[in-house]
N, C-alpha and C positions, 0 to 999 in steps of 0.2 A: 064808259063814263060813270055808270052806276058803280062799277067795281072800284074805280078810283075813289069815289066818295065813301064807299064802304071801308076801304083801307084807311082813309084819313080819319073817319069817325072811330075806327077801332084803335088806331094809334092814340087818338085823343083820349079815349076811355082808359087806355092803359097808363097814360101819362098823368091823368088827373089825380090819382092817389098820391103819386110822388110829389106833384106840385103842391097838393094840399098839405102833405107832411112837411115840405120845405117851408111853406108859408107859416105853418104852425111853429116850426122850430125857430124861424126868424123872430117870432113874436115873444120868445122867452127873454125876459129881462133878468139877468143874473149878475150880481156883483160877486166876483170870486171870493171864496172864503179864504181868509189869510190868518194863519196862526203863527205868530212870531215865536212864541214860547208856550209850552204846554201849561195849562192851568193846574195840572195835577203833578205832584212830585213823584219820585220813584217809590215813595212809601205808600202810595194808594193801594187799596186791597186787591190788586190784580197783577198777575205775573206779566212779564213783557210779551210772552206768546199769547196770553189771553187778551191783552190790550190790542194786539194786532188783529186777532181773530174777530173781536168785537167790531173793530174799525171796518174790516172788510164786509161783514154782514150788515152793518149800519149803512154803508155806502150802497150795497146791493138793494136794501130796502128803500133807500132814497131814490135810486134809479127806477125801481119797480113802481113806487108810488107816483112818480112823475108820469110814467107811461100810462098807468091805469087812470090817473086823474087828468090825463090829456093836458098836462102843463098848466093846470089851473093855479091861481095864486095860492090857494090853500095847500096844494101838493108841493109847490115850490117853497113855501114857508116851512113845511114839515121837513122837506129835504135839506133845507139850510140848517135846521137844528141837528139833524142826524149827521151831516157832514162836519159841522162844528165840533160835535162831540167826538166823531171818528178821528179827526185830525188832531184833536187834543190828546186822545188816547195813544195815537200812533202817527206822529207828524209825517212820516215817510211811507205811510201805507199806500200801496200801489193803486188799489181800486178806488180809494177815496180821492187820491190826487187826479186820477183819470176822469172820474165823474165830475169833479169840480171844474176841471179844465174844459171838458166838452160842453158843460152848461154855460161857461163863460163865453164860448163861441156860438151860442145859440143852438146847440145840437141837443137832441133828446138822447141821453145815453141808452145803450142797449140794456134791456132788463135781464141781466145775467142771472142764471140760477145759482143762488148762494147755497151755503151749507144748510141753512134753515129756511123753512117757509115763514112768511110773516106771522101767522099765529104761533108757530113754535118759537120764533125769535121774541115775540111779545112775552110769552110765558117765561122764557129764559131771562129776559131783562127784569121782569117783575120778581122772579125768585132770587136772582142775584142782588137786586136792589134791597130786598127784605133782609138779606144777610148783611149787606153793607150798612144798613140803617142801624144795626145793633152795635156798631163800632163807636168807640169814643172819639175817633178822628173826625174832625170837621169836614175834611175833603171827602172822606168816605161817605158821610151822610149827604153831602151835596151831590155826589155821584149817584147815590141811591135815589134821590129825588128825581134826577134827570132820567134815570132808568125807568122809573114808574111812569113818568109823563110820556116818554117815548113809547113805552109799551102800550099805553092807551091810544096814542096816535097811530101806531102800526096796526093794532087790532082793536077797533072800537067795540067789537062784540065780546071782548074779554072783560067781563063784568068786574072781576077782581082788580084788574089793572085800572079800569075806569074809576072804580071806587077809591082805590089808593091814591090816584092822582088828584081826584077832586077833594078828598079829605086833606091832602097835603096843601092844596090851594087855599082851602078854608083856614087851615092852621097857620100857614106861613106866607100866604099871598102868591102872586105870580112869580114864576122863576125868572131870574134875570139872565137870559141866554147870552146877552152881550158880554157877560163876564168872560166867556170863552174866546172872545175876539179882541179883547183889550190889548193895546200895544205893550210890549215888554217894558218893565220899569227900567228907567235909565240907571246904569251902573253908578255906583258911588265913585266919585273922583279918586284917583290914586293919591295916596298920601305922599306928600313931598318927601323926597329923600332926606335923610337926616344929615345935617351939616357936620362934617367930621370935626371932631374937637381939635382945637389948635394944640400943637405939641407943647408940652409943659416946658416952661423956661427953666433951664437948669439953675439950681441955686448956687450962688457963688460959694466957693470953698470957705469954710469957716477958718478964721486965722488960728494958727496953732500957738498957744501961749508960749512965750519964750521961757526957756529953762533958766532958773535963777543962776546968776554968775557965781561961781564958787569964791568964797573969801580967800584971803592970803593963806597960803599953806604954812603951817608951823614949820620952823626949821627942823630939819632932821638931825638929831644928835649924832655927833661923830663918836666913834668908839674911843674910850679912854679920856674924853674931854667932857667934863660935867657941863650941863647946860647952864646958860647964864640965867641969873635970877631976875 
């Protein structure tokens, strides 16, 4: 009998972490990130391959932050910003789409090992942001601000990133992250087709002026006979 209870208690101890994890996962409240159209044009200062690489590593940082933060509201807020930017940089990025879907189902995504550790990713974002900030393009400068803020979120011990993000906040105010999730602007209505011009009415033929009738022909003189006077 004692052995039976020992087995029951052992099974309960083994199952308790899984049950706790399941309860924690069910507690996640996540509205799926939806990006209808990218907020950045093709002229933004990143190549297509770079955009996809940044998206993958941002999604990895989001998943890792949620796991380490035990799905706290702060970790979920940071993850939302990262996934918003990731899906705007590369709307079809595999990792970003998977993490976003799993969160919408209340699942804690696996903290996959990305190409860069969080401190390295923070330094990379900050350095690239400093380069983009020197551009005359408005969207490049906006992306630079987002990079510096996310760098501080990813690695709060990076003093350069923290200083850059806080100075930006003082100079420009809080970033409007909802800009990345606004619906696509409605397309302009198609212009109505041009009405074909009516065929030109042919002008009536102009009357040809009558040729003046010739007067009476003078009599032709006969040979040997003088004409009458």
